[in-house]
C-alpha positions in Angstrom: 0.0 0.0 0.0 1.1 3.6 -0.5 2.9 5.7 1.9 0.7 8.3 3.3 3.3 11.0 2.8 3.1 10.3 -1.0 -0.6 10.3 -0.9 -0.7 13.5 0.9 1.8 15.1 -1.7 -0.4 14.0 -4.4 -3.5 15.5 -2.8 -1.6 18.9 -2.4 -0.6 18.8 -6.2 -4.2 17.8 -7.1 -3.3 14.5 -8.0 -5.5 11.9 -6.5 -4.1 8.7 -8.2 -2.4 7.0 -5.1 -5.5 8.1 -3.1 -7.8 6.4 -5.3 -5.7 3.2 -5.5 -5.4 3.0 -1.7 -9.0 3.6 -1.2 -9.7 0.4 -3.3 -7.2 -1.6 -1.5 -8.7 -0.6 1.7 -12.4 -1.3 0.5 -11.1 -4.7 -0.8 -9.6 -5.5 2.5 -6.2 -6.4 0.9 -3.3 -7.9 2.9 -1.7 -5.5 5.1 -4.7 -3.2 5.2 -5.2 -3.4 9.2 -1.6 -2.6 9.8 -1.7 0.4 7.5 -4.9 1.6 9.4 -3.3 1.3 12.6 -0.5 3.7 11.6 -2.7 6.4 10.4 -2.4 9.9 12.2 -5.6 11.7 11.3 -6.2 15.4 11.9 -9.4 16.7 13.3 -11.1 17.4 10.3 -14.9 17.6 10.6 -17.0 14.9 8.5 -20.2 16.4 7.2 -23.2 13.8 6.5 -25.9 14.5 3.9 -28.8 12.4 4.2 -32.5 12.6 3.2 -35.2 10.9 0.8 -34.4 10.2 -2.9 -35.0 13.2 -5.1 -34.4 15.9 -2.3 -31.5 17.1 -4.0 -28.5 15.9 -2.0 -25.9 15.9 -4.7 -26.8 19.2 -6.1 -26.7 20.7 -2.6 -23.1 19.1 -2.3 -22.1 20.6 -5.6 -23.2 24.0 -4.4 -21.4 23.5 -1.1 -18.3 22.5 -2.9 -18.1 25.7 -5.0 -18.4 27.7 -1.8 -15.5 25.7 -0.1 -13.3 26.1 -3.4 -13.8 29.6 -3.5 -12.6 29.9 0.0 -9.3 27.9 -1.2 -10.3 24.6 0.5 -9.5 20.9 -0.6 -12.7 18.9 -0.4 -13.4 15.1 -0.7 -16.8 13.8 -1.2 -17.8 10.1 -0.8 -21.0 9.3 -2.2 -22.6 6.2 -1.7 -24.9 4.9 -4.6 -27.4 2.0 -4.8 -25.7 -1.0 -6.0 -26.4 -2.2 -9.5 -28.5 -5.6 -9.6 -26.3 -6.8 -12.3 -22.7 -6.0 -11.6 -23.0 -5.0 -7.8 -21.2 -1.8 -8.4 -22.1 1.8 -8.0 -24.6 3.4 -10.5 -22.6 6.5 -10.2 -25.6 9.0 -10.6 -23.9 11.3 -8.1 -20.9 11.9 -10.3 -23.2 13.1 -13.1 -24.8 15.6 -10.7 -21.3 16.8 -9.4 -19.7 16.9 -13.0 -18.4 20.4 -12.6 -16.0 19.2 -9.9 -15.1 15.9 -10.8 -11.9 16.9 -12.6 -11.1 19.9 -10.2 -7.5 19.7 -8.5 -9.0 20.7 -5.4 -11.9 18.3 -5.4 -11.8 14.4 -4.8 -15.0 12.7 -5.6 -15.8 8.9 -5.1 -18.6 7.0 -5.5 -19.3 3.8 -4.0 -21.8 0.8 -4.2 -23.6 0.2 -1.0 -23.4 -3.3 -1.5 -26.3 -4.3 0.3 -25.1 -2.7 3.5 -27.8 -1.2 5.8 -27.7 2.3 6.9 -27.2 3.9 3.6 -23.5 3.8 3.8 -20.8 1.7 2.7 -19.1 -0.9 5.3 -15.7 0.7 4.9 -16.7 4.4 5.6 -14.8 4.7 8.9 -11.7 3.5 7.5 -12.0 5.7 4.3 -12.8 8.9 6.3 -10.0 8.6 8.7 -7.6 8.2 5.5 -9.1 11.2 4.2 -8.4 13.3 7.3 -4.9 12.0 7.3 -3.9 13.2 3.8 -4.5 17.0 3.7 -8.5 17.6 3.1 -10.1 20.4 4.6 -13.7 19.4 4.2 -14.9 15.8 4.0 -18.6 15.1 2.9 -20.3 11.8 3.2 -23.6 11.3 1.0 -26.1 8.4 1.7 -27.8 6.5 -0.9 -31.0 8.1 0.1 -33.2 5.2 1.1 -35.2 6.9 3.9 -35.3 5.8 7.6 -32.6 3.2 7.7 -30.0 6.2 7.1 -29.5 6.9 10.8 -25.9 5.2 10.6 -24.6 8.4 9.0 -25.1 10.1 12.4 -22.5 7.7 14.2 -19.9 8.6 11.5 -20.6 12.3 10.7 -19.6 15.2 13.2 -22.5 17.3 11.6 -25.4 15.4 10.0 -27.5 17.4 7.5 -30.8 16.2 6.6 -32.1 17.3 3.3 -36.0 17.6 2.6 -38.2 19.1 -0.1 -41.7 20.9 0.4 -43.6 17.9 -0.8 -42.1 15.6 2.1 -44.8 16.2 4.4 -46.1 12.7 4.8 -42.7 11.4 4.8 -41.4 13.5 7.8 -44.7 12.4 9.7 -43.5 8.8 9.3 -39.7 9.7 10.0 -40.2 12.1 12.7 -38.5 10.4 15.7 -35.5 9.2 13.4 -35.0 12.5 11.9 -34.8 14.2 15.5 -32.3 11.7 16.5 -30.2 12.1 13.2 -30.5 15.8 12.4 -28.1 18.5 13.1 -28.9 20.8 10.5 -32.3 20.5 8.4 -32.3 21.8 4.7 -35.5 22.4 2.9 -34.2 22.3 -0.7 -36.2 23.4 -3.7 -37.7 26.2 -1.5 -39.0 27.9 -4.5 -41.6 25.6 -4.9 -45.3 26.0 -3.6 -46.0 25.6 0.2 -42.1 25.8 0.8 -42.7 28.3 3.8 -45.5 26.5 5.2 -43.2 23.2 5.1 -40.2 25.0 6.8 -42.6 26.2 9.4 -43.8 22.7 10.0 -40.1 21.6 10.5 -39.5 24.3 13.0 -42.5 23.5 14.9 -41.5 19.8 15.1 -38.3 20.9 16.6 -40.1 23.1 19.3 -42.4 20.0 20.0 -39.0 18.2 20.7 -37.9 20.7 23.2 -35.1 21.8 20.8 -34.3 25.6 20.5 -34.1 26.9 16.7 -30.8 28.2 17.8 -29.4 24.7 18.1 -31.0 23.0 15.3 -31.1 25.3 12.2 -33.5 24.9 9.6 -32.0 26.3 6.1 -34.2 27.0 3.0 -32.2 26.5 -0.1 -32.4 26.4 -3.9 -29.4 24.3 -4.5 -29.6 24.6 -8.2 -29.3 28.3 -8.1 -26.6 28.3 -5.3 -29.4 29.9 -2.9 -28.9 29.3 0.8 -25.4 27.8 0.5 -23.6 30.5 2.5 -26.3 30.3 5.3 -25.8 26.6 5.4 -22.2 26.7 5.7 -22.4 29.4 8.6 -24.9 26.6 10.4 -22.3 23.9 9.8 -19.4 25.8 10.9 -21.6 26.9 14.0 -22.3 23.4 14.8 -18.8 22.1 14.9 -18.0 25.1 17.1 -20.6 24.0 19.5 -19.2 20.4 19.1 -15.7 21.5 20.5 -17.3 23.6 23.2 -19.5 20.6 24.5 -16.7 18.1 23.6 -18.8 15.5 22.0 -16.0 14.0 19.9 -15.5 11.0 22.6 -19.1 9.9 21.9 -18.6 9.9 18.1 -15.3 7.7 18.5 -17.2 5.3 20.9 -19.7 4.8 18.1 -17.1 4.3 15.5 -15.0 1.8 17.8 -18.3 -0.3 18.2 -18.9 -0.4 14.4 -15.3 -1.5 13.9 -15.5 -4.4 16.5 -18.8 -5.5 14.9 -17.3 -5.5 11.5 -14.1 -7.2 12.7 -16.2 -10.0 14.3 -18.4 -10.4 11.2 -15.3 -10.7 8.9 -14.2 -13.7 11.2 -17.6 -15.4 10.6 -17.7 -18.2 7.9 -21.0 -17.7 6.3 -20.9 -20.7 4.1 -20.4 -22.9 7.2 -22.9 -21.1 9.2 -25.4 -21.7 6.4 -24.3 -25.6 6.7 -24.8 -25.4 10.4 -28.3 -23.7 10.2 -29.3 -26.4 7.7 -28.2 -29.3 9.9 -29.6 -27.5 13.1 -33.1 -27.1 11.9 -33.6 -30.7 10.6 -33.4 -31.8 14.2 -36.5 -31.6 16.6 -36.4 -28.7 19.2 -34.5 -26.3 17.1 -34.3 -22.9 19.1 -32.7 -20.0 17.3 -31.4 -18.2 20.6 -29.5 -21.3 21.8 -28.0 -22.0 18.4 -26.9 -18.4 18.1 -25.0 -18.6 21.6 -22.7 -21.4 20.0 -21.2 -18.2 17.9 -20.5 -15.7 20.9 
């Protein structure tokens, strides 16, 4: 695997070849990956998670944020998790199309991943990959989930700031997702706010926040029209304010605990021989008195 210093030099020069190859090696768990990751020294670069239902304009919103950050001279990494193709199991790459203006920019690294059936809207290697990005010189790191609805709460355990993107027509969806959204969101974005009833919907979100005893000063609701760049500066201000609040409240250890738990679970799963497990299940259920709980205890 490539030396982190060489990768960082490439990132500084706008050459992401070594980074892209290393990401592929980490994602495919090539030999030496664990030792390589154990030697990374990441900087405290905030990770921003972007989640929300399909069609909310997440990728367009990210493109708008990238434009603002680039204008400020920052280097940006975007990891977009696409749905897996049912044919080749790879990413469908729709997000790269929407962010085409930045795809070849020397200050922007964009990588699409297949979810590979992983629940939670993310890819199972995201902790490792974001840690690598924190170690090689990026100023902003963005995670975009596949946009499949309520299962996307996992992004909140990986991101320092989680942005939930909604559109004015999402009223019924919000009712169904209400409790989950309140657990996940650090910032709400009402995108496509030039549509009818956008103001009513925005006020509905604010009312929902108040009902949960949260002040609008702590949980911002930002109207945007991402396709026109409207609201991007206000959104960045909200992101910066949340990250400052995180430092003041010292919430970093809680995020690290959540990541450690996920890494332990992932390691345990890799040690499990699924083929043998299937054979053991087939043999066990053929016997009278099979109990799934006592069977499972054999694997603890």
